[in-house]
C-alpha positions, 0 to 999 in steps of 0.5 A, spaced: 207 801 699 202 801 695 195 799 696 192 793 692 188 797 687 194 802 686 199 796 685 194 793 679 194 800 676 202 801 675 202 793 673 197 796 668 200 802 666 207 798 664 203 793 661 200 798 656 207 801 655 210 795 653 204 793 649 204 800 645 212 799 643 211 792 641 205 794 637 209 800 633 214 795 631 211 789 630 214 787 623 221 789 625 220 784 631 218 779 627 223 780 622 228 779 627 225 773 630 226 770 623 233 772 622 236 766 624 233 762 618 238 766 613 243 762 616 240 756 618 245 751 614 250 754 619 247 752 625 241 747 625 245 740 625 249 743 631 243 745 634 239 738 633 245 735 637 244 739 643 237 736 644 235 730 648 233 724 644 226 724 642 225 732 644 224 737 639 226 744 642 225 751 640 230 754 636 228 761 638 229 760 646 236 764 646 236 768 640 229 771 642 232 774 648 237 777 644 232 780 639 228 783 645 234 786 649 236 790 643 228 792 642 227 794 649 234 797 651 233 804 648 226 804 651 226 802 658 234 805 658 236 803 665 238 795 666 239 792 672 245 787 674 241 783 679 243 776 678 236 774 680 231 776 675 228 775 669 231 775 662 230 783 662 230 787 668 230 795 668 229 800 673 224 805 672 222 811 676 217 808 680 218 800 679 222 795 677 220 791 671 222 784 669 220 781 662 221 774 661 222 772 654 219 765 653 218 761 646 214 755 645 213 750 639 206 750 636 205 743 636 206 743 644 200 746 646 202 744 653 207 750 654 202 755 652 195 754 652 192 758 657 198 757 662 205 759 662 211 756 666 214 761 671 221 760 674 222 761 682 227 767 679 221 770 675 215 772 680 214 775 687 207 770 687 208 766 693 203 760 695 203 759 702 208 753 703 208 750 697 212 756 692 216 761 695 219 765 689 226 769 689 223 776 687 221 781 692 214 784 692 218 791 693 225 793 692 228 797 698 232 803 695 233 806 701 230 807 708 224 811 705 223 808 698 221 802 696 219 800 688 214 795 686 216 789 683 212 788 676 213 781 672 211 780 665 212 775 660 212 775 652 211 769 649 213 767 642 209 761 639 212 758 632 214 753 628 220 749 629 226 751 624 221 755 620 220 763 619 213 762 621 211 766 628 204 764 629 203 768 636 206 773 640 203 774 647 204 779 653 202 777 660 202 780 666 203 776 672 200 779 679 205 781 684 205 777 690 201 782 694 195 781 690 195 773 693 188 775 697 185 776 690 188 771 686 189 766 690 191 759 688 186 759 682 192 761 678 197 756 680 198 749 678 204 745 679 210 746 675 214 742 670 218 740 677 212 738 681 210 741 687 216 737 691 221 741 688 218 748 688 222 751 683 217 753 678 209 753 677 204 754 671 201 760 671 194 759 669 192 766 666 186 763 663 183 762 670 183 769 672 185 773 665 183 780 668 186 785 672 181 783 677 181 790 681 181 794 675 176 790 672 171 791 678 173 798 679 171 800 672 166 795 670 169 792 664 174 787 662 181 789 663 185 783 661 192 781 664 193 777 657 193 780 650 195 777 643 199 782 640 200 778 634 196 772 631 197 768 625 191 768 620 188 761 620 189 760 628 184 761 633 185 765 639 182 760 643 187 755 641 193 759 643 190 762 650 184 758 652 180 764 652 175 766 646 175 774 648 182 775 649 184 782 645 188 781 638 191 787 635 194 784 629 192 778 625 196 777 618 
């Protein structure tokens, strides 16, 4: 079992790895996410029929998962077939990675500005008796080997049924072992409310740094970064943060 600082170090290590690859092939990723528009006349009317009345759903929700599965398969290599986990789950030599792909429409900031809704199968962060996640803090490989559970979110903010990706965001959710450092400040009721306990809103803007690493190295080391932000959009409008790193803007 890792101590808390070691755990943050490995969280950051894989955050940087994911970030590196996303930055290296950003334009191909955006082209992939926009590929649905080429055949929009073949799916749009049927898609609209599936949405509840008066609600405009993200038309990237399912398709984005396909794009990122293809993207990460040759990089992380070893997917895991566990029925409980995020959209993408990989086993690495020293950790298990969960990567949740989330989409949000630009005109619905409640889904992305400073927070992300996290399901019970997408985190190991337990909050007293209010929220009990389904992911463990460590996976028991053998009687002597445990690997930490690391959880990340890639969120795409876009315009409905248009080739307009407005933001691509990478976020690292703290492992549940770190509750004593992050506490309830990052936890807000999910879409289902406290009573159901099936999700929660991770308010990354309340504590946007790797706390222990930032204290250790005396600099701000962010748990959230914008890989891409469209020109004309303020990063604060996406993250509620004025200092969050932005890697590409065009």
